N, CA, C and O atoms as a GROMACS GRO file, in nm:
protein
  280
    1MET      N    1   0.865   1.508   5.532
    1MET     CA    2   0.862   1.414   5.423
    1MET      C    3   0.934   1.473   5.301
    1MET      O    4   0.942   1.595   5.284
    2MET      N    5   0.983   1.384   5.219
    2MET     CA    6   1.053   1.427   5.099
    2MET      C    7   0.958   1.487   4.995
    2MET      O    8   1.002   1.566   4.912
    3SER      N    9   0.832   1.452   4.999
    3SER     CA   10   0.739   1.504   4.900
    3SER      C   11   0.699   1.648   4.928
    3SER      O   12   0.628   1.707   4.847
    4ASP      N   13   0.741   1.705   5.037
    4ASP     CA   14   0.709   1.844   5.069
    4ASP      C   15   0.802   1.943   4.999
    4ASP      O   16   0.774   2.063   4.998
    5PHE      N   17   0.910   1.896   4.942
    5PHE     CA   18   1.008   1.985   4.878
    5PHE      C   19   0.971   2.006   4.731
    5PHE      O   20   0.932   1.913   4.661
    6VAL      N   21   0.984   2.130   4.688
    6VAL     CA   22   0.962   2.165   4.548
    6VAL      C   23   1.094   2.216   4.493
    6VAL      O   24   1.152   2.311   4.545
    7LEU      N   25   1.140   2.153   4.388
    7LEU     CA   26   1.266   2.194   4.326
    7LEU      C   27   1.236   2.286   4.209
    7LEU      O   28   1.168   2.247   4.114
    8ALA      N   29   1.287   2.406   4.216
    8ALA     CA   30   1.271   2.501   4.107
    8ALA      C   31   1.410   2.550   4.066
    8ALA      O   32   1.487   2.595   4.151
    9PRO      N   33   1.443   2.540   3.940
    9PRO     CA   34   1.576   2.585   3.897
    9PRO      C   35   1.588   2.737   3.906
    9PRO      O   36   1.498   2.810   3.865
   10ASN      N   37   1.698   2.781   3.958
   10ASN     CA   38   1.725   2.924   3.970
   10ASN      C   39   1.826   2.970   3.866
   10ASN      O   40   1.852   3.090   3.856
   11ASP      N   41   1.882   2.879   3.791
   11ASP     CA   42   1.982   2.914   3.691
   11ASP      C   43   1.914   2.968   3.566
   11ASP      O   44   1.810   2.918   3.523
   12ARG      N   45   1.975   3.070   3.509
   12ARG     CA   46   1.927   3.125   3.383
   12ARG      C   47   2.022   3.079   3.272
   12ARG      O   48   2.141   3.061   3.297
   13PRO      N   49   1.971   3.061   3.150
   13PRO     CA   50   2.060   3.022   3.040
   13PRO      C   51   2.164   3.130   3.012
   13PRO      O   52   2.136   3.250   3.025
   14VAL      N   53   2.281   3.088   2.975
   14VAL     CA   54   2.389   3.181   2.945
   14VAL      C   55   2.379   3.220   2.798
   14VAL      O   56   2.370   3.134   2.712
   15ALA      N   57   2.382   3.349   2.770
   15ALA     CA   58   2.375   3.398   2.633
   15ALA      C   59   2.510   3.377   2.565
   15ALA      O   60   2.615   3.403   2.624
   16ILE      N   61   2.508   3.330   2.442
   16ILE     CA   62   2.629   3.312   2.364
   16ILE      C   63   2.646   3.434   2.275
   16ILE      O   64   2.557   3.464   2.195
   17PRO      N   65   2.758   3.505   2.286
   17PRO     CA   66   2.779   3.623   2.201
   17PRO      C   67   2.789   3.585   2.054
   17PRO      O   68   2.842   3.479   2.019
   18VAL      N   69   2.737   3.670   1.968
   18VAL     CA   70   2.737   3.644   1.824
   18VAL      C   71   2.880   3.633   1.772
   18VAL      O   72   2.906   3.557   1.679
   19GLY      N   73   2.972   3.708   1.830
   19GLY     CA   74   3.111   3.703   1.786
   19GLY      C   75   3.173   3.567   1.806
   19GLY      O   76   3.262   3.528   1.730
   20GLU      N   77   3.129   3.494   1.905
   20GLU     CA   78   3.180   3.358   1.927
   20GLU      C   79   3.107   3.255   1.842
   20GLU      O   80   3.163   3.150   1.810
   21LEU      N   81   2.984   3.283   1.806
   21LEU     CA   82   2.904   3.190   1.729
   21LEU      C   83   2.931   3.199   1.579
   21LEU      O   84   2.921   3.099   1.508
   22LEU      N   85   2.966   3.317   1.532
   22LEU     CA   86   2.982   3.341   1.388
   22LEU      C   87   3.089   3.254   1.322
   22LEU      O   88   3.062   3.200   1.214
   23PRO      N   89   3.208   3.237   1.379
   23PRO     CA   90   3.305   3.149   1.312
   23PRO      C   91   3.256   3.004   1.300
   23PRO      O   92   3.282   2.939   1.199
   24TRP      N   93   3.187   2.954   1.401
   24TRP     CA   94   3.135   2.817   1.395
   24TRP      C   95   3.024   2.807   1.291
   24TRP      O   96   3.013   2.705   1.222
   25ALA      N   97   2.941   2.908   1.279
   25ALA     CA   98   2.835   2.908   1.178
   25ALA      C   99   2.895   2.911   1.038
   25ALA      O  100   2.846   2.843   0.948
   26ALA      N  101   3.000   2.990   1.018
   26ALA     CA  102   3.066   2.995   0.887
   26ALA      C  103   3.131   2.861   0.854
   26ALA      O  104   3.123   2.815   0.740
   27PHE      N  105   3.195   2.799   0.951
   27PHE     CA  106   3.258   2.668   0.930
   27PHE      C  107   3.152   2.562   0.897
   27PHE      O  108   3.173   2.481   0.807
   28GLY      N  109   3.041   2.563   0.968
   28GLY     CA  110   2.932   2.469   0.940
   28GLY      C  111   2.873   2.491   0.802
   28GLY      O  112   2.842   2.395   0.731
   29GLY      N  113   2.857   2.618   0.763
   29GLY     CA  114   2.806   2.649   0.630
   29GLY      C  115   2.900   2.602   0.520
   29GLY      O  116   2.855   2.552   0.417
   30LEU      N  117   3.030   2.617   0.543
   30LEU     CA  118   3.129   2.569   0.447
   30LEU      C  119   3.124   2.416   0.433
   30LEU      O  120   3.132   2.363   0.322
   31LEU      N  121   3.110   2.347   0.546
   31LEU     CA  122   3.099   2.201   0.541
   31LEU      C  123   2.972   2.158   0.467
   31LEU      O  124   2.974   2.061   0.391
   32LEU      N  125   2.861   2.229   0.490
   32LEU     CA  126   2.737   2.196   0.420
   32LEU      C  127   2.749   2.219   0.269
   32LEU      O  128   2.700   2.138   0.190
   33LEU      N  129   2.814   2.329   0.229
   33LEU     CA  130   2.833   2.354   0.086
   33LEU      C  131   2.922   2.248   0.023
   33LEU      O  132   2.897   2.205  -0.090
   34LEU      N  133   3.024   2.205   0.094
   34LEU     CA  134   3.110   2.100   0.044
   34LEU      C  135   3.034   1.968   0.030
   34LEU      O  136   3.052   1.895  -0.068
   35ALA      N  137   2.950   1.938   0.128
   35ALA     CA  138   2.869   1.816   0.121
   35ALA      C  139   2.771   1.821   0.005
   35ALA      O  140   2.751   1.722  -0.064
   36ILE      N  141   2.708   1.936  -0.017
   36ILE     CA  142   2.614   1.949  -0.128
   36ILE      C  143   2.687   1.935  -0.261
   36ILE      O  144   2.634   1.877  -0.356
   37TYR      N  145   2.811   1.988  -0.269
   37TYR     CA  146   2.887   1.970  -0.392
   37TYR      C  147   2.911   1.822  -0.419
   37TYR      O  148   2.887   1.775  -0.530
   38PHE      N  149   2.959   1.750  -0.319
   38PHE     CA  150   2.992   1.609  -0.341
   38PHE      C  151   2.867   1.526  -0.370
   38PHE      O  152   2.873   1.432  -0.449
   39VAL      N  153   2.756   1.560  -0.308
   39VAL     CA  154   2.634   1.483  -0.334
   39VAL      C  155   2.572   1.524  -0.467
   39VAL      O  156   2.522   1.439  -0.540
   40GLY      N  157   2.576   1.652  -0.499
   40GLY     CA  158   2.502   1.701  -0.615
   40GLY      C  159   2.579   1.717  -0.744
   40GLY      O  160   2.519   1.709  -0.851
   41ALA      N  161   2.710   1.741  -0.738
   41ALA     CA  162   2.780   1.776  -0.861
   41ALA      C  163   2.905   1.695  -0.888
   41ALA      O  164   2.965   1.712  -0.994
   42GLU      N  165   2.946   1.610  -0.800
   42GLU     CA  166   3.071   1.536  -0.818
   42GLU      C  167   3.050   1.418  -0.911
   42GLU      O  168   3.030   1.304  -0.867
   43GLN      N  169   3.053   1.446  -1.038
   43GLN     CA  170   3.046   1.341  -1.141
   43GLN      C  171   3.078   1.402  -1.275
   43GLN      O  172   3.062   1.523  -1.294
   44GLY      N  173   3.122   1.324  -1.366
   44GLY     CA  174   3.140   1.367  -1.503
   44GLY      C  175   3.247   1.471  -1.524
   44GLY      O  176   3.356   1.461  -1.467
   45ALA      N  177   3.218   1.572  -1.607
   45ALA     CA  178   3.317   1.670  -1.651
   45ALA      C  179   3.366   1.760  -1.537
   45ALA      O  180   3.482   1.801  -1.538
   46GLN      N  181   3.282   1.792  -1.442
   46GLN     CA  182   3.322   1.882  -1.334
   46GLN      C  183   3.378   1.808  -1.213
   46GLN      O  184   3.384   1.866  -1.104
   47SER      N  185   3.417   1.686  -1.229
   47SER     CA  186   3.463   1.604  -1.118
   47SER      C  187   3.602   1.647  -1.072
   47SER      O  188   3.691   1.667  -1.154
   48LEU      N  189   3.620   1.661  -0.942
   48LEU     CA  190   3.751   1.691  -0.885
   48LEU      C  191   3.830   1.564  -0.858
   48LEU      O  192   3.953   1.565  -0.859
   49ILE      N  193   3.761   1.455  -0.833
   49ILE     CA  194   3.824   1.328  -0.801
   49ILE      C  195   3.797   1.232  -0.915
   49ILE      O  196   3.682   1.211  -0.954
   50SER      N  197   3.903   1.173  -0.970
   50SER     CA  198   3.885   1.084  -1.084
   50SER      C  199   3.816   0.955  -1.041
   50SER      O  200   3.824   0.913  -0.926
   51GLY      N  201   3.749   0.895  -1.136
   51GLY     CA  202   3.677   0.772  -1.108
   51GLY      C  203   3.535   0.800  -1.062
   51GLY      O  204   3.493   0.915  -1.054
   52MET      N  205   3.463   0.695  -1.032
   52MET     CA  206   3.323   0.707  -0.993
   52MET      C  207   3.301   0.670  -0.846
   52MET      O  208   3.188   0.645  -0.805
   53TYR      N  209   3.408   0.667  -0.767
   53TYR     CA  210   3.396   0.624  -0.628
   53TYR      C  211   3.306   0.717  -0.546
   53TYR      O  212   3.220   0.670  -0.472
   54VAL      N  213   3.327   0.847  -0.559
   54VAL     CA  214   3.244   0.943  -0.483
   54VAL      C  215   3.100   0.935  -0.529
   54VAL      O  216   3.009   0.936  -0.447
   55HIS      N  217   3.079   0.927  -0.659
   55HIS     CA  218   2.943   0.920  -0.713
   55HIS      C  219   2.870   0.796  -0.661
   55HIS      O  220   2.755   0.804  -0.620
   56GLU      N  221   2.937   0.684  -0.662
   56GLU     CA  222   2.873   0.561  -0.616
   56GLU      C  223   2.850   0.564  -0.465
   56GLU      O  224   2.754   0.506  -0.416
   57PHE      N  225   2.938   0.631  -0.390
   57PHE     CA  226   2.923   0.638  -0.245
   57PHE      C  227   2.801   0.722  -0.205
   57PHE      O  228   2.733   0.690  -0.108
   58VAL      N  229   2.774   0.828  -0.280
   58VAL     CA  230   2.663   0.918  -0.246
   58VAL      C  231   2.543   0.899  -0.338
   58VAL      O  232   2.453   0.984  -0.341
   59HIS      N  233   2.540   0.790  -0.415
   59HIS     CA  234   2.437   0.769  -0.516
   59HIS      C  235   2.296   0.773  -0.459
   59HIS      O  236   2.210   0.843  -0.514
   60ASP      N  237   2.269   0.701  -0.353
   60ASP     CA  238   2.134   0.700  -0.296
   60ASP      C  239   2.097   0.835  -0.236
   60ASP      O  240   1.981   0.876  -0.240
   61GLY      N  241   2.195   0.904  -0.178
   61GLY     CA  242   2.171   1.037  -0.125
   61GLY      C  243   2.133   1.135  -0.234
   61GLY      O  244   2.053   1.226  -0.212
   62ARG      N  245   2.192   1.118  -0.352
   62ARG     CA  246   2.157   1.204  -0.465
   62ARG      C  247   2.009   1.191  -0.499
   62ARG      O  248   1.939   1.291  -0.517
   63HIS      N  249   1.961   1.068  -0.507
   63HIS     CA  250   1.820   1.047  -0.540
   63HIS      C  251   1.730   1.094  -0.427
   63HIS      O  252   1.622   1.147  -0.452
   64LEU      N  253   1.772   1.075  -0.304
   64LEU     CA  254   1.693   1.118  -0.190
   64LEU      C  255   1.675   1.270  -0.190
   64LEU      O  256   1.568   1.320  -0.155
   65LEU      N  257   1.779   1.342  -0.228
   65LEU     CA  258   1.773   1.489  -0.229
   65LEU      C  259   1.720   1.544  -0.361
   65LEU      O  260   1.704   1.666  -0.374
   66GLY      N  261   1.691   1.459  -0.458
   66GLY     CA  262   1.630   1.504  -0.583
   66GLY      C  263   1.727   1.541  -0.692
   66GLY      O  264   1.688   1.606  -0.789
   67PHE      N  265   1.854   1.503  -0.679
   67PHE     CA  266   1.951   1.531  -0.785
   67PHE      C  267   1.946   1.418  -0.887
   67PHE      O  268   1.959   1.301  -0.849
   68PRO      N  269   1.926   1.451  -1.015
   68PRO     CA  270   1.929   1.344  -1.116
   68PRO      C  271   2.073   1.303  -1.146
   68PRO      O  272   2.163   1.387  -1.144
   69CYS      N  273   2.095   1.178  -1.173
   69CYS     CA  274   2.232   1.135  -1.205
   69CYS      C  275   2.237   1.035  -1.319
   69CYS      O  276   2.346   1.009  -1.370
   70HIS      N  277   2.126   0.979  -1.360
   70HIS     CA  278   2.127   0.890  -1.476
   70HIS      C  279   1.990   0.880  -1.534
   70HIS      O  280   1.970   0.809  -1.633
   0.00000   0.00000   0.00000
């Protein structure tokens, strides 16, 4: 009968070397810092992009993360 068989995985997880993971972690950290800048500081005098388009696009995210804007 088919119910007599027990399936047990014999595969072990493959370890990822830190040298291969580090560049991706640095890239992800850079993207997160860029996102925090645009959500938290992109307005007014320190604005890199003229106009209020970025501010209005991330306005609700600013309040959700606790950044005051008005």
